[in-house]
C-alpha positions as CSV (number, residue, x, y, z in Angstrom):
1,M,113.2,58.4,95.8
2,S,110.7,58.8,98.7
3,E,107.3,57.1,98.4
4,Y,104.1,57.5,100.3
5,S,101.2,55.2,101.0
6,I,97.5,56.2,100.7
7,R,97.3,56.7,104.4
8,E,100.3,59.0,104.4
9,V,98.8,61.0,101.5
10,Q,95.5,61.3,103.5
11,R,97.4,62.6,106.5
12,T,99.6,65.0,104.6
13,L,97.1,66.5,102.2
14,G,93.8,66.0,104.1
15,L,92.3,64.1,101.1
16,S,89.8,61.3,101.6
17,R,90.6,57.9,100.3
18,G,87.8,58.2,97.8
19,M,89.2,61.4,96.4
20,I,92.7,59.9,96.1
21,L,91.4,56.9,94.3
22,G,89.3,59.1,92.0
23,L,92.4,61.1,91.0
24,V,94.2,57.9,90.2
25,K,91.2,56.6,88.2
26,S,91.1,59.9,86.3
27,G,94.7,59.5,85.3
28,Y,95.8,62.7,87.1
29,V,98.4,60.6,89.1
30,T,99.9,57.2,88.2
31,P,101.3,55.6,91.3
32,R,103.3,52.4,91.1
33,L,102.1,49.2,92.7
34,G,104.1,48.2,95.7
35,P,103.9,45.0,97.9
36,R,100.4,43.5,98.0
37,H,99.5,45.8,95.1
38,A,99.3,48.8,97.4
39,Y,99.7,52.2,95.7
40,R,103.0,54.0,96.3
41,F,103.0,57.7,95.5
42,T,105.9,60.0,94.8
43,F,106.6,63.6,95.7
44,R,105.4,64.6,92.2
45,D,102.1,62.7,92.8
46,L,101.5,64.6,96.1
47,V,102.0,68.0,94.5
48,V,99.8,67.1,91.5
49,M,97.1,65.7,93.8
50,R,97.1,68.9,95.9
51,T,96.9,71.0,92.8
52,A,94.1,68.9,91.4
53,Q,92.2,69.3,94.6
54,E,92.4,73.1,94.4
55,L,91.5,73.2,90.7
56,I,88.5,70.9,91.0
57,A,87.2,72.9,94.0
58,S,87.4,76.0,91.9
59,S,85.1,74.4,89.3
60,I,87.8,74.5,86.6
61,P,86.7,72.4,83.5
62,P,88.2,68.9,83.6
63,R,90.0,69.3,80.3
64,R,91.8,72.4,81.6
65,V,92.6,70.6,84.9
66,A,94.2,67.7,82.9
67,Q,96.2,70.1,80.7
68,T,97.5,72.0,83.7
69,L,98.4,69.0,85.7
70,K,100.2,67.4,82.8
71,R,102.4,70.4,82.3
72,L,103.0,70.8,86.0
73,R,104.0,67.2,86.5
74,A,106.5,67.4,83.6
75,Q,108.3,70.3,85.3
76,L,108.3,69.2,88.9
77,P,111.6,67.9,90.4
78,G,111.7,64.2,91.4
79,E,112.4,65.0,95.0
80,L,111.3,67.9,97.3
81,P,113.9,70.7,97.0
82,L,115.7,71.6,100.3
83,G,114.2,75.1,100.1
84,G,110.7,73.7,99.7
85,L,108.3,74.5,96.9
86,R,105.5,77.0,96.3
87,I,102.7,76.9,93.8
88,R,100.8,80.2,93.4
89,A,98.8,82.3,91.0
90,A,100.5,85.2,89.2
91,G,97.9,87.0,87.2
92,D,96.4,84.4,84.9
93,R,99.4,82.0,85.2
94,I,100.2,79.2,87.6
95,V,103.8,79.6,88.8
96,V,106.0,77.1,90.5
97,Q,108.7,78.6,92.7
98,D,111.7,76.7,93.9
99,G,113.8,79.1,96.0
100,A,114.8,82.0,93.7
101,R,113.9,80.0,90.6
102,Q,110.3,80.0,89.3
103,W,108.5,78.8,86.2
104,E,105.0,78.8,84.7
105,A,103.2,75.5,84.9
106,G,100.1,76.3,82.9
107,T,97.6,79.0,82.1
108,G,94.2,80.0,83.5
109,Q,92.9,82.2,86.3
110,Y,93.3,79.7,89.1
111,V,93.6,80.8,92.7
112,L,96.4,78.6,94.0
113,D,98.8,79.4,96.7
114,F,100.2,76.7,98.9
115,A,103.7,75.5,99.9
116,V,105.3,72.1,100.4
117,S,108.2,71.6,102.8
118,G,110.1,68.6,103.9
119,A,112.3,67.4,106.8
120,A,113.8,64.0,107.5
121,G,112.0,62.4,104.6
122,T,108.6,63.8,105.3
123,V,106.4,66.1,103.3
124,R,104.2,68.8,104.8
125,V,101.6,71.1,103.1
126,L,101.8,74.6,104.5
127,A,98.9,77.1,104.4
128,P,99.7,80.3,102.5
129,P,100.3,83.5,104.5
130,A,97.0,85.1,105.6
131,A,95.9,87.8,103.1
132,P,94.6,91.1,104.4
133,A,90.8,91.0,104.9
134,A,89.0,92.5,101.9
135,S,87.1,95.7,102.8
136,A,83.5,96.4,101.8
137,S,84.8,98.8,99.1
138,D,87.0,96.0,97.7
139,W,84.0,93.6,97.4
140,F,81.9,96.4,95.9
141,E,84.5,97.2,93.3
142,Q,84.8,93.5,92.5
143,G,81.1,93.3,92.0
144,C,81.1,96.3,89.6
145,E,83.9,94.7,87.5
146,L,82.0,91.3,87.4
147,E,78.6,92.5,86.5
148,E,78.9,92.3,82.7
149,K,80.9,89.0,82.9
150,D,79.2,87.0,85.7
151,A,76.1,88.4,87.3
152,R,76.0,85.6,89.9
153,R,79.5,86.3,91.2
154,A,78.8,90.0,91.1
155,A,75.8,89.5,93.3
156,S,77.9,87.4,95.6
157,A,80.5,90.2,95.8
158,Y,77.9,92.8,96.7
159,Q,76.5,90.4,99.4
160,R,80.0,90.2,100.8
161,A,80.3,94.0,100.8
162,I,77.1,94.1,102.8
163,E,78.2,91.5,105.3
164,T,81.5,93.4,105.8
165,D,79.7,96.8,106.2
166,P,75.9,96.7,106.7
167,S,75.8,100.4,106.1
168,F,77.2,100.3,102.6
169,A,74.3,101.7,100.6
170,G,75.9,101.3,97.2
171,A,76.1,97.5,97.7
172,Y,72.3,97.3,98.5
173,L,71.5,99.4,95.5
174,N,73.5,97.3,93.0
175,L,72.5,94.0,94.4
176,G,68.8,94.9,94.5
177,R,69.1,96.2,90.9
178,L,70.8,93.0,89.7
179,L,68.1,90.8,91.3
180,H,65.4,93.1,89.9
181,E,66.8,92.8,86.4
182,Q,66.9,89.0,86.8
183,G,63.2,88.9,87.7
184,R,63.9,88.0,91.3
185,L,61.6,90.7,92.6
186,T,60.9,89.3,96.1
187,E,64.6,88.9,96.8
188,A,65.3,92.4,95.5
189,E,62.6,93.8,97.8
190,G,64.2,92.1,100.7
191,V,67.6,93.6,99.8
192,Y,66.2,97.1,99.4
193,R,64.2,96.9,102.7
194,K,67.3,95.7,104.5
195,G,69.2,98.6,103.0
196,V,66.6,101.1,104.1
197,S,66.8,99.7,107.7
198,H,70.6,100.1,107.7
199,C,71.0,103.3,105.6
200,A,68.2,105.5,106.9
201,A,69.4,108.6,105.1
202,D,69.7,107.1,101.6
203,A,67.0,108.4,99.3
204,L,68.0,106.2,96.3
205,L,67.3,103.0,98.2
206,R,63.7,104.2,98.8
207,Y,63.4,105.3,95.2
208,N,64.6,101.9,93.8
209,L,62.2,100.2,96.3
210,G,59.4,102.3,94.8
211,V,60.2,101.2,91.3
212,L,60.3,97.6,92.3
213,L,57.0,97.9,94.2
214,E,55.4,99.3,91.1
215,D,56.6,96.3,89.1
216,L,55.0,94.1,91.8
217,G,51.7,96.0,91.2
218,R,51.7,97.6,94.7
219,Q,51.1,101.2,93.7
220,K,50.2,102.4,97.2
221,A,53.4,101.1,98.7
222,A,55.4,102.4,95.8
223,L,53.9,105.9,96.3
224,E,54.9,105.8,100.0
225,A,58.4,104.8,99.1
226,Y,58.7,107.6,96.6
227,R,57.4,110.1,99.2
228,E,60.0,108.9,101.7
229,A,62.7,109.3,99.0
230,L,61.7,112.9,98.3
231,A,61.5,113.7,102.0
232,L,65.2,112.9,102.1
233,Q,66.2,114.4,98.7
234,D,63.6,116.5,96.9
235,D,65.6,116.9,93.7
236,L,65.1,113.4,92.4
237,A,63.5,114.2,89.1
238,D,62.5,110.7,88.2
239,C,60.9,110.3,91.6
240,H,58.7,113.3,90.9
241,Y,57.8,111.9,87.5
242,N,56.8,108.5,88.8
243,I,54.7,110.1,91.6
244,A,53.0,112.2,89.0
245,L,52.0,109.2,87.0
246,L,50.7,107.4,90.1
247,Y,48.6,110.4,91.1
248,E,47.3,110.8,87.6
249,A,46.2,107.1,87.5
250,S,44.4,107.7,90.8
251,G,42.6,110.7,89.4
252,M,44.5,113.2,91.6
253,T,45.3,115.6,88.8
254,T,46.3,118.6,90.9
255,A,48.9,116.6,92.8
256,A,50.0,115.0,89.6
257,L,50.5,118.3,88.0
258,R,52.5,119.7,90.9
259,H,55.0,116.8,90.7
260,L,55.1,116.9,86.9
261,N,56.1,120.6,87.1
262,A,58.8,119.8,89.7
263,Y,60.1,117.2,87.3
264,R,60.2,119.7,84.4
265,R,62.0,122.3,86.5
266,L,64.7,119.8,87.6
267,Q,65.1,118.6,84.1
268,A,65.5,122.1,82.8
269,G,67.9,123.1,85.5
């Protein structure tokens, strides 16, 4: 059975010595002691360490990491198969594939996809095939799906949509709204203003900015944002209503009445 030193593991997997020793101390791998009490790692150890690296980097709870690695280790062959080995995610399962044969190593939504190949007694970790770049729409849809489960990741997905396509108005709207709901008003304003600069024809961005500015106590700036929104789209009923309230608070009853009537017409129609 082939064995590998710490230095060979470092070179093969790209792990630091401290990381390797930490995995040993945690019990994820149990190398034997060779001459001069040096650790000697097996093929199984290499695959388990590589998997542990990916799981830990994905912030998987330690207990789930330990359970998955225990199952994985029990099912791995003692030596690297001639056809190589691939460990990948399949839905919410971790699947090990050996040629045409594949089996489940554990459960959990872990994003793992790497291959191990060997030649002349060496082991090489191969990068997975490059996946097609996600589009702004892909990131936006992911953000929508994540909102109720993980607002932080949803916000990150919307940000990626914006980075991919700076003219994607819906991503600015949803990201700004999320930040607003979380009380992060200054950040939300920055998102809306950036959206306005990149999406000049979008009325809803200006309307949402107006709502935010009202919450910040900046009524004059809010009124300006509402006016700009109506200049682009004059059938925004709520925008007319908010302007009416601002005008009424300022004592401009005639202007307030005009916008209140517009609101009522739009609501009725």
